[in-house]
Chimera marker file (.cmm) of the C-alpha trace (Angstrom):
<marker_set name="trace">
<marker id="1" x="-8.051" y="-2.637" z="-20.326" r="1" g="1" b="0" radius="0.5"/>
<marker id="2" x="-9.316" y="0.901" z="-19.864" r="1" g="1" b="0" radius="0.5"/>
<marker id="3" x="-8.977" y="2.566" z="-16.478" r="1" g="1" b="0" radius="0.5"/>
<marker id="4" x="-11.439" y="5.204" z="-15.318" r="1" g="1" b="0" radius="0.5"/>
<marker id="5" x="-9.967" y="7.684" z="-12.844" r="1" g="1" b="0" radius="0.5"/>
<marker id="6" x="-12.346" y="8.805" z="-10.130" r="1" g="1" b="0" radius="0.5"/>
<marker id="7" x="-11.759" y="11.687" z="-7.705" r="1" g="1" b="0" radius="0.5"/>
<marker id="8" x="-13.701" y="11.170" z="-4.486" r="1" g="1" b="0" radius="0.5"/>
<marker id="9" x="-14.481" y="14.436" z="-2.689" r="1" g="1" b="0" radius="0.5"/>
<marker id="10" x="-16.079" y="14.592" z="0.763" r="1" g="1" b="0" radius="0.5"/>
<marker id="11" x="-19.397" y="16.304" z="1.178" r="1" g="1" b="0" radius="0.5"/>
<marker id="12" x="-22.079" y="16.417" z="3.891" r="1" g="1" b="0" radius="0.5"/>
<marker id="13" x="-23.697" y="13.082" z="2.991" r="1" g="1" b="0" radius="0.5"/>
<marker id="14" x="-20.685" y="11.087" z="1.928" r="1" g="1" b="0" radius="0.5"/>
<marker id="15" x="-18.556" y="11.314" z="-1.200" r="1" g="1" b="0" radius="0.5"/>
<marker id="16" x="-18.956" y="12.913" z="-4.610" r="1" g="1" b="0" radius="0.5"/>
<marker id="17" x="-17.386" y="10.677" z="-7.241" r="1" g="1" b="0" radius="0.5"/>
<marker id="18" x="-16.107" y="12.671" z="-10.211" r="1" g="1" b="0" radius="0.5"/>
<marker id="19" x="-15.462" y="10.200" z="-13.039" r="1" g="1" b="0" radius="0.5"/>
<marker id="20" x="-12.964" y="11.547" z="-15.538" r="1" g="1" b="0" radius="0.5"/>
<marker id="21" x="-14.610" y="12.575" z="-18.828" r="1" g="1" b="0" radius="0.5"/>
<marker id="22" x="-18.003" y="11.121" z="-17.840" r="1" g="1" b="0" radius="0.5"/>
<marker id="23" x="-19.718" y="12.858" z="-14.975" r="1" g="1" b="0" radius="0.5"/>
<marker id="24" x="-20.356" y="12.439" z="-11.284" r="1" g="1" b="0" radius="0.5"/>
<marker id="25" x="-22.264" y="10.238" z="-8.883" r="1" g="1" b="0" radius="0.5"/>
<marker id="26" x="-22.345" y="9.823" z="-5.114" r="1" g="1" b="0" radius="0.5"/>
<marker id="27" x="-21.557" y="7.262" z="-2.471" r="1" g="1" b="0" radius="0.5"/>
<marker id="28" x="-22.239" y="7.256" z="1.257" r="1" g="1" b="0" radius="0.5"/>
<marker id="29" x="-18.878" y="5.597" z="2.019" r="1" g="1" b="0" radius="0.5"/>
<marker id="30" x="-15.521" y="5.161" z="0.316" r="1" g="1" b="0" radius="0.5"/>
<marker id="31" x="-15.967" y="1.432" z="0.697" r="1" g="1" b="0" radius="0.5"/>
<marker id="32" x="-18.920" y="1.591" z="-1.698" r="1" g="1" b="0" radius="0.5"/>
<marker id="33" x="-17.346" y="4.162" z="-4.034" r="1" g="1" b="0" radius="0.5"/>
<marker id="34" x="-15.937" y="1.684" z="-6.538" r="1" g="1" b="0" radius="0.5"/>
<marker id="35" x="-19.245" y="-0.145" z="-6.866" r="1" g="1" b="0" radius="0.5"/>
<marker id="36" x="-21.125" y="3.128" z="-7.375" r="1" g="1" b="0" radius="0.5"/>
<marker id="37" x="-18.594" y="4.366" z="-9.933" r="1" g="1" b="0" radius="0.5"/>
<marker id="38" x="-18.735" y="1.041" z="-11.797" r="1" g="1" b="0" radius="0.5"/>
<marker id="39" x="-22.534" y="1.166" z="-11.927" r="1" g="1" b="0" radius="0.5"/>
<marker id="40" x="-22.418" y="4.723" z="-13.287" r="1" g="1" b="0" radius="0.5"/>
<marker id="41" x="-19.787" y="3.834" z="-15.912" r="1" g="1" b="0" radius="0.5"/>
<marker id="42" x="-21.714" y="0.747" z="-17.041" r="1" g="1" b="0" radius="0.5"/>
<marker id="43" x="-24.947" y="2.725" z="-17.414" r="1" g="1" b="0" radius="0.5"/>
<marker id="44" x="-23.310" y="5.706" z="-19.123" r="1" g="1" b="0" radius="0.5"/>
<marker id="45" x="-21.028" y="3.821" z="-21.533" r="1" g="1" b="0" radius="0.5"/>
<marker id="46" x="-22.680" y="0.435" z="-21.929" r="1" g="1" b="0" radius="0.5"/>
<marker id="47" x="-19.362" y="-1.250" z="-21.162" r="1" g="1" b="0" radius="0.5"/>
<marker id="48" x="-19.462" y="-4.644" z="-19.451" r="1" g="1" b="0" radius="0.5"/>
<marker id="49" x="-18.563" y="-4.763" z="-15.752" r="1" g="1" b="0" radius="0.5"/>
<marker id="50" x="-15.306" y="-6.696" z="-16.170" r="1" g="1" b="0" radius="0.5"/>
<marker id="51" x="-14.069" y="-4.741" z="-19.179" r="1" g="1" b="0" radius="0.5"/>
<marker id="52" x="-12.599" y="-1.763" z="-17.301" r="1" g="1" b="0" radius="0.5"/>
<marker id="53" x="-10.751" y="-0.786" z="-14.129" r="1" g="1" b="0" radius="0.5"/>
<marker id="54" x="-11.696" y="1.941" z="-11.676" r="1" g="1" b="0" radius="0.5"/>
<marker id="55" x="-9.047" y="3.925" z="-9.801" r="1" g="1" b="0" radius="0.5"/>
<marker id="56" x="-10.457" y="5.881" z="-6.841" r="1" g="1" b="0" radius="0.5"/>
<marker id="57" x="-8.418" y="8.785" z="-5.450" r="1" g="1" b="0" radius="0.5"/>
<marker id="58" x="-9.879" y="10.288" z="-2.281" r="1" g="1" b="0" radius="0.5"/>
<marker id="59" x="-9.391" y="14.044" z="-1.899" r="1" g="1" b="0" radius="0.5"/>
<marker id="60" x="-9.616" y="14.984" z="1.771" r="1" g="1" b="0" radius="0.5"/>
<marker id="61" x="-8.213" y="18.531" z="1.781" r="1" g="1" b="0" radius="0.5"/>
<marker id="62" x="-7.012" y="20.441" z="4.849" r="1" g="1" b="0" radius="0.5"/>
<marker id="63" x="-3.424" y="19.441" z="4.062" r="1" g="1" b="0" radius="0.5"/>
<marker id="64" x="-4.182" y="15.777" z="4.680" r="1" g="1" b="0" radius="0.5"/>
<marker id="65" x="-3.822" y="14.634" z="1.060" r="1" g="1" b="0" radius="0.5"/>
<marker id="66" x="-0.051" y="15.156" z="1.233" r="1" g="1" b="0" radius="0.5"/>
<marker id="67" x="0.144" y="13.299" z="4.527" r="1" g="1" b="0" radius="0.5"/>
<marker id="68" x="-1.846" y="10.401" z="3.088" r="1" g="1" b="0" radius="0.5"/>
<marker id="69" x="0.438" y="10.257" z="0.056" r="1" g="1" b="0" radius="0.5"/>
<marker id="70" x="3.550" y="10.341" z="2.277" r="1" g="1" b="0" radius="0.5"/>
<marker id="71" x="2.174" y="7.606" z="4.557" r="1" g="1" b="0" radius="0.5"/>
<marker id="72" x="1.352" y="5.366" z="1.585" r="1" g="1" b="0" radius="0.5"/>
<marker id="73" x="4.833" y="5.969" z="0.138" r="1" g="1" b="0" radius="0.5"/>
<marker id="74" x="6.389" y="5.055" z="3.503" r="1" g="1" b="0" radius="0.5"/>
<marker id="75" x="4.399" y="1.814" z="3.628" r="1" g="1" b="0" radius="0.5"/>
<marker id="76" x="5.474" y="0.962" z="0.068" r="1" g="1" b="0" radius="0.5"/>
<marker id="77" x="9.114" y="1.693" z="0.927" r="1" g="1" b="0" radius="0.5"/>
<marker id="78" x="8.858" y="-0.470" z="4.049" r="1" g="1" b="0" radius="0.5"/>
<marker id="79" x="7.464" y="-3.308" z="1.938" r="1" g="1" b="0" radius="0.5"/>
<marker id="80" x="10.401" y="-3.042" z="-0.476" r="1" g="1" b="0" radius="0.5"/>
<marker id="81" x="12.871" y="-2.943" z="2.430" r="1" g="1" b="0" radius="0.5"/>
<marker id="82" x="11.217" y="-5.976" z="4.028" r="1" g="1" b="0" radius="0.5"/>
<marker id="83" x="11.449" y="-7.954" z="0.785" r="1" g="1" b="0" radius="0.5"/>
<marker id="84" x="15.108" y="-6.985" z="0.398" r="1" g="1" b="0" radius="0.5"/>
<marker id="85" x="15.830" y="-7.976" z="4.009" r="1" g="1" b="0" radius="0.5"/>
<marker id="86" x="14.121" y="-11.340" z="3.502" r="1" g="1" b="0" radius="0.5"/>
<marker id="87" x="16.130" y="-11.974" z="0.316" r="1" g="1" b="0" radius="0.5"/>
<marker id="88" x="19.352" y="-11.064" z="2.099" r="1" g="1" b="0" radius="0.5"/>
<marker id="89" x="18.444" y="-13.305" z="5.051" r="1" g="1" b="0" radius="0.5"/>
<marker id="90" x="17.690" y="-16.237" z="2.703" r="1" g="1" b="0" radius="0.5"/>
<marker id="91" x="20.967" y="-15.765" z="0.864" r="1" g="1" b="0" radius="0.5"/>
<marker id="92" x="22.968" y="-15.448" z="4.077" r="1" g="1" b="0" radius="0.5"/>
<marker id="93" x="21.317" y="-18.506" z="5.648" r="1" g="1" b="0" radius="0.5"/>
<marker id="94" x="22.124" y="-20.576" z="2.548" r="1" g="1" b="0" radius="0.5"/>
<marker id="95" x="25.725" y="-19.401" z="2.490" r="1" g="1" b="0" radius="0.5"/>
<marker id="96" x="26.123" y="-20.194" z="6.188" r="1" g="1" b="0" radius="0.5"/>
<marker id="97" x="24.660" y="-23.637" z="5.566" r="1" g="1" b="0" radius="0.5"/>
<marker id="98" x="27.067" y="-24.251" z="2.671" r="1" g="1" b="0" radius="0.5"/>
<marker id="99" x="29.886" y="-23.190" z="4.986" r="1" g="1" b="0" radius="0.5"/>
<marker id="100" x="28.917" y="-26.116" z="7.235" r="1" g="1" b="0" radius="0.5"/>
<marker id="101" x="26.888" y="-24.444" z="9.970" r="1" g="1" b="0" radius="0.5"/>
<marker id="102" x="23.930" y="-26.314" z="11.422" r="1" g="1" b="0" radius="0.5"/>
<marker id="103" x="20.455" y="-24.849" z="11.490" r="1" g="1" b="0" radius="0.5"/>
<marker id="104" x="20.805" y="-24.025" z="15.184" r="1" g="1" b="0" radius="0.5"/>
<marker id="105" x="24.146" y="-22.319" z="14.614" r="1" g="1" b="0" radius="0.5"/>
<marker id="106" x="22.677" y="-20.315" z="11.727" r="1" g="1" b="0" radius="0.5"/>
<marker id="107" x="19.828" y="-19.295" z="14.049" r="1" g="1" b="0" radius="0.5"/>
<marker id="108" x="22.323" y="-18.088" z="16.664" r="1" g="1" b="0" radius="0.5"/>
<marker id="109" x="24.386" y="-16.156" z="14.112" r="1" g="1" b="0" radius="0.5"/>
<marker id="110" x="21.353" y="-14.489" z="12.503" r="1" g="1" b="0" radius="0.5"/>
<marker id="111" x="19.616" y="-14.033" z="15.881" r="1" g="1" b="0" radius="0.5"/>
<marker id="112" x="16.435" y="-15.757" z="14.716" r="1" g="1" b="0" radius="0.5"/>
<marker id="113" x="14.672" y="-18.926" z="15.794" r="1" g="1" b="0" radius="0.5"/>
<marker id="114" x="15.638" y="-22.317" z="14.341" r="1" g="1" b="0" radius="0.5"/>
<marker id="115" x="12.124" y="-22.428" z="12.860" r="1" g="1" b="0" radius="0.5"/>
<marker id="116" x="12.813" y="-19.186" z="10.995" r="1" g="1" b="0" radius="0.5"/>
<marker id="117" x="16.061" y="-20.631" z="9.655" r="1" g="1" b="0" radius="0.5"/>
<marker id="118" x="14.114" y="-23.624" z="8.388" r="1" g="1" b="0" radius="0.5"/>
<marker id="119" x="11.678" y="-21.265" z="6.653" r="1" g="1" b="0" radius="0.5"/>
<marker id="120" x="14.489" y="-19.215" z="5.134" r="1" g="1" b="0" radius="0.5"/>
<marker id="121" x="16.162" y="-22.314" z="3.752" r="1" g="1" b="0" radius="0.5"/>
<marker id="122" x="12.899" y="-23.597" z="2.266" r="1" g="1" b="0" radius="0.5"/>
<marker id="123" x="11.705" y="-20.300" z="0.748" r="1" g="1" b="0" radius="0.5"/>
<marker id="124" x="12.302" y="-19.706" z="-2.918" r="1" g="1" b="0" radius="0.5"/>
<marker id="125" x="14.189" y="-16.629" z="-3.994" r="1" g="1" b="0" radius="0.5"/>
<marker id="126" x="13.758" y="-14.654" z="-7.206" r="1" g="1" b="0" radius="0.5"/>
<marker id="127" x="15.709" y="-17.311" z="-9.121" r="1" g="1" b="0" radius="0.5"/>
<marker id="128" x="13.580" y="-20.129" z="-7.722" r="1" g="1" b="0" radius="0.5"/>
<marker id="129" x="16.497" y="-21.468" z="-5.668" r="1" g="1" b="0" radius="0.5"/>
<marker id="130" x="15.781" y="-23.372" z="-2.474" r="1" g="1" b="0" radius="0.5"/>
<marker id="131" x="18.121" y="-24.981" z="0.024" r="1" g="1" b="0" radius="0.5"/>
<marker id="132" x="19.526" y="-28.382" z="-0.850" r="1" g="1" b="0" radius="0.5"/>
<marker id="133" x="20.932" y="-29.341" z="2.525" r="1" g="1" b="0" radius="0.5"/>
<marker id="134" x="19.493" y="-30.433" z="5.855" r="1" g="1" b="0" radius="0.5"/>
<marker id="135" x="19.245" y="-27.782" z="8.546" r="1" g="1" b="0" radius="0.5"/>
<marker id="136" x="20.717" y="-30.027" z="11.276" r="1" g="1" b="0" radius="0.5"/>
<link id1="1" id2="2" r="1" g="1" b="0" radius="0.2"/>
<link id1="2" id2="3" r="1" g="1" b="0" radius="0.2"/>
<link id1="3" id2="4" r="1" g="1" b="0" radius="0.2"/>
<link id1="4" id2="5" r="1" g="1" b="0" radius="0.2"/>
<link id1="5" id2="6" r="1" g="1" b="0" radius="0.2"/>
<link id1="6" id2="7" r="1" g="1" b="0" radius="0.2"/>
<link id1="7" id2="8" r="1" g="1" b="0" radius="0.2"/>
<link id1="8" id2="9" r="1" g="1" b="0" radius="0.2"/>
<link id1="9" id2="10" r="1" g="1" b="0" radius="0.2"/>
<link id1="10" id2="11" r="1" g="1" b="0" radius="0.2"/>
<link id1="11" id2="12" r="1" g="1" b="0" radius="0.2"/>
<link id1="12" id2="13" r="1" g="1" b="0" radius="0.2"/>
<link id1="13" id2="14" r="1" g="1" b="0" radius="0.2"/>
<link id1="14" id2="15" r="1" g="1" b="0" radius="0.2"/>
<link id1="15" id2="16" r="1" g="1" b="0" radius="0.2"/>
<link id1="16" id2="17" r="1" g="1" b="0" radius="0.2"/>
<link id1="17" id2="18" r="1" g="1" b="0" radius="0.2"/>
<link id1="18" id2="19" r="1" g="1" b="0" radius="0.2"/>
<link id1="19" id2="20" r="1" g="1" b="0" radius="0.2"/>
<link id1="20" id2="21" r="1" g="1" b="0" radius="0.2"/>
<link id1="21" id2="22" r="1" g="1" b="0" radius="0.2"/>
<link id1="22" id2="23" r="1" g="1" b="0" radius="0.2"/>
<link id1="23" id2="24" r="1" g="1" b="0" radius="0.2"/>
<link id1="24" id2="25" r="1" g="1" b="0" radius="0.2"/>
<link id1="25" id2="26" r="1" g="1" b="0" radius="0.2"/>
<link id1="26" id2="27" r="1" g="1" b="0" radius="0.2"/>
<link id1="27" id2="28" r="1" g="1" b="0" radius="0.2"/>
<link id1="28" id2="29" r="1" g="1" b="0" radius="0.2"/>
<link id1="29" id2="30" r="1" g="1" b="0" radius="0.2"/>
<link id1="30" id2="31" r="1" g="1" b="0" radius="0.2"/>
<link id1="31" id2="32" r="1" g="1" b="0" radius="0.2"/>
<link id1="32" id2="33" r="1" g="1" b="0" radius="0.2"/>
<link id1="33" id2="34" r="1" g="1" b="0" radius="0.2"/>
<link id1="34" id2="35" r="1" g="1" b="0" radius="0.2"/>
<link id1="35" id2="36" r="1" g="1" b="0" radius="0.2"/>
<link id1="36" id2="37" r="1" g="1" b="0" radius="0.2"/>
<link id1="37" id2="38" r="1" g="1" b="0" radius="0.2"/>
<link id1="38" id2="39" r="1" g="1" b="0" radius="0.2"/>
<link id1="39" id2="40" r="1" g="1" b="0" radius="0.2"/>
<link id1="40" id2="41" r="1" g="1" b="0" radius="0.2"/>
<link id1="41" id2="42" r="1" g="1" b="0" radius="0.2"/>
<link id1="42" id2="43" r="1" g="1" b="0" radius="0.2"/>
<link id1="43" id2="44" r="1" g="1" b="0" radius="0.2"/>
<link id1="44" id2="45" r="1" g="1" b="0" radius="0.2"/>
<link id1="45" id2="46" r="1" g="1" b="0" radius="0.2"/>
<link id1="46" id2="47" r="1" g="1" b="0" radius="0.2"/>
<link id1="47" id2="48" r="1" g="1" b="0" radius="0.2"/>
<link id1="48" id2="49" r="1" g="1" b="0" radius="0.2"/>
<link id1="49" id2="50" r="1" g="1" b="0" radius="0.2"/>
<link id1="50" id2="51" r="1" g="1" b="0" radius="0.2"/>
<link id1="51" id2="52" r="1" g="1" b="0" radius="0.2"/>
<link id1="52" id2="53" r="1" g="1" b="0" radius="0.2"/>
<link id1="53" id2="54" r="1" g="1" b="0" radius="0.2"/>
<link id1="54" id2="55" r="1" g="1" b="0" radius="0.2"/>
<link id1="55" id2="56" r="1" g="1" b="0" radius="0.2"/>
<link id1="56" id2="57" r="1" g="1" b="0" radius="0.2"/>
<link id1="57" id2="58" r="1" g="1" b="0" radius="0.2"/>
<link id1="58" id2="59" r="1" g="1" b="0" radius="0.2"/>
<link id1="59" id2="60" r="1" g="1" b="0" radius="0.2"/>
<link id1="60" id2="61" r="1" g="1" b="0" radius="0.2"/>
<link id1="61" id2="62" r="1" g="1" b="0" radius="0.2"/>
<link id1="62" id2="63" r="1" g="1" b="0" radius="0.2"/>
<link id1="63" id2="64" r="1" g="1" b="0" radius="0.2"/>
<link id1="64" id2="65" r="1" g="1" b="0" radius="0.2"/>
<link id1="65" id2="66" r="1" g="1" b="0" radius="0.2"/>
<link id1="66" id2="67" r="1" g="1" b="0" radius="0.2"/>
<link id1="67" id2="68" r="1" g="1" b="0" radius="0.2"/>
<link id1="68" id2="69" r="1" g="1" b="0" radius="0.2"/>
<link id1="69" id2="70" r="1" g="1" b="0" radius="0.2"/>
<link id1="70" id2="71" r="1" g="1" b="0" radius="0.2"/>
<link id1="71" id2="72" r="1" g="1" b="0" radius="0.2"/>
<link id1="72" id2="73" r="1" g="1" b="0" radius="0.2"/>
<link id1="73" id2="74" r="1" g="1" b="0" radius="0.2"/>
<link id1="74" id2="75" r="1" g="1" b="0" radius="0.2"/>
<link id1="75" id2="76" r="1" g="1" b="0" radius="0.2"/>
<link id1="76" id2="77" r="1" g="1" b="0" radius="0.2"/>
<link id1="77" id2="78" r="1" g="1" b="0" radius="0.2"/>
<link id1="78" id2="79" r="1" g="1" b="0" radius="0.2"/>
<link id1="79" id2="80" r="1" g="1" b="0" radius="0.2"/>
<link id1="80" id2="81" r="1" g="1" b="0" radius="0.2"/>
<link id1="81" id2="82" r="1" g="1" b="0" radius="0.2"/>
<link id1="82" id2="83" r="1" g="1" b="0" radius="0.2"/>
<link id1="83" id2="84" r="1" g="1" b="0" radius="0.2"/>
<link id1="84" id2="85" r="1" g="1" b="0" radius="0.2"/>
<link id1="85" id2="86" r="1" g="1" b="0" radius="0.2"/>
<link id1="86" id2="87" r="1" g="1" b="0" radius="0.2"/>
<link id1="87" id2="88" r="1" g="1" b="0" radius="0.2"/>
<link id1="88" id2="89" r="1" g="1" b="0" radius="0.2"/>
<link id1="89" id2="90" r="1" g="1" b="0" radius="0.2"/>
<link id1="90" id2="91" r="1" g="1" b="0" radius="0.2"/>
<link id1="91" id2="92" r="1" g="1" b="0" radius="0.2"/>
<link id1="92" id2="93" r="1" g="1" b="0" radius="0.2"/>
<link id1="93" id2="94" r="1" g="1" b="0" radius="0.2"/>
<link id1="94" id2="95" r="1" g="1" b="0" radius="0.2"/>
<link id1="95" id2="96" r="1" g="1" b="0" radius="0.2"/>
<link id1="96" id2="97" r="1" g="1" b="0" radius="0.2"/>
<link id1="97" id2="98" r="1" g="1" b="0" radius="0.2"/>
<link id1="98" id2="99" r="1" g="1" b="0" radius="0.2"/>
<link id1="99" id2="100" r="1" g="1" b="0" radius="0.2"/>
<link id1="100" id2="101" r="1" g="1" b="0" radius="0.2"/>
<link id1="101" id2="102" r="1" g="1" b="0" radius="0.2"/>
<link id1="102" id2="103" r="1" g="1" b="0" radius="0.2"/>
<link id1="103" id2="104" r="1" g="1" b="0" radius="0.2"/>
<link id1="104" id2="105" r="1" g="1" b="0" radius="0.2"/>
<link id1="105" id2="106" r="1" g="1" b="0" radius="0.2"/>
<link id1="106" id2="107" r="1" g="1" b="0" radius="0.2"/>
<link id1="107" id2="108" r="1" g="1" b="0" radius="0.2"/>
<link id1="108" id2="109" r="1" g="1" b="0" radius="0.2"/>
<link id1="109" id2="110" r="1" g="1" b="0" radius="0.2"/>
<link id1="110" id2="111" r="1" g="1" b="0" radius="0.2"/>
<link id1="111" id2="112" r="1" g="1" b="0" radius="0.2"/>
<link id1="112" id2="113" r="1" g="1" b="0" radius="0.2"/>
<link id1="113" id2="114" r="1" g="1" b="0" radius="0.2"/>
<link id1="114" id2="115" r="1" g="1" b="0" radius="0.2"/>
<link id1="115" id2="116" r="1" g="1" b="0" radius="0.2"/>
<link id1="116" id2="117" r="1" g="1" b="0" radius="0.2"/>
<link id1="117" id2="118" r="1" g="1" b="0" radius="0.2"/>
<link id1="118" id2="119" r="1" g="1" b="0" radius="0.2"/>
<link id1="119" id2="120" r="1" g="1" b="0" radius="0.2"/>
<link id1="120" id2="121" r="1" g="1" b="0" radius="0.2"/>
<link id1="121" id2="122" r="1" g="1" b="0" radius="0.2"/>
<link id1="122" id2="123" r="1" g="1" b="0" radius="0.2"/>
<link id1="123" id2="124" r="1" g="1" b="0" radius="0.2"/>
<link id1="124" id2="125" r="1" g="1" b="0" radius="0.2"/>
<link id1="125" id2="126" r="1" g="1" b="0" radius="0.2"/>
<link id1="126" id2="127" r="1" g="1" b="0" radius="0.2"/>
<link id1="127" id2="128" r="1" g="1" b="0" radius="0.2"/>
<link id1="128" id2="129" r="1" g="1" b="0" radius="0.2"/>
<link id1="129" id2="130" r="1" g="1" b="0" radius="0.2"/>
<link id1="130" id2="131" r="1" g="1" b="0" radius="0.2"/>
<link id1="131" id2="132" r="1" g="1" b="0" radius="0.2"/>
<link id1="132" id2="133" r="1" g="1" b="0" radius="0.2"/>
<link id1="133" id2="134" r="1" g="1" b="0" radius="0.2"/>
<link id1="134" id2="135" r="1" g="1" b="0" radius="0.2"/>
<link id1="135" id2="136" r="1" g="1" b="0" radius="0.2"/>
</marker_set>
């Protein structure tokens, strides 16, 4: 599926939407930018609405673009770290359970609630494994 890249630049009345290799249109808000870009692309190319993607990149200027990029990268890294922590917690809870600890003891060791232990033991990991023992 084709992706149209759109640079959104601020101006006095909203945003200029520069559509790569096509032209430009405008939008009052970033929230409406994708819809406006899609309408322009459909009219200019004749392509059906669902036959392409639109990738909007706001350009703020004043040194803020780098900050925005860094903030988004930090959020993405935090998401990866959170997923890794959850996988490690699931694995550890299962190993503790196999070692004979009850759900309450696992909760005390991991410093989480017994309800969280129950969730960890029920959640599937990347291999589709779930707990096979009672949490006690």
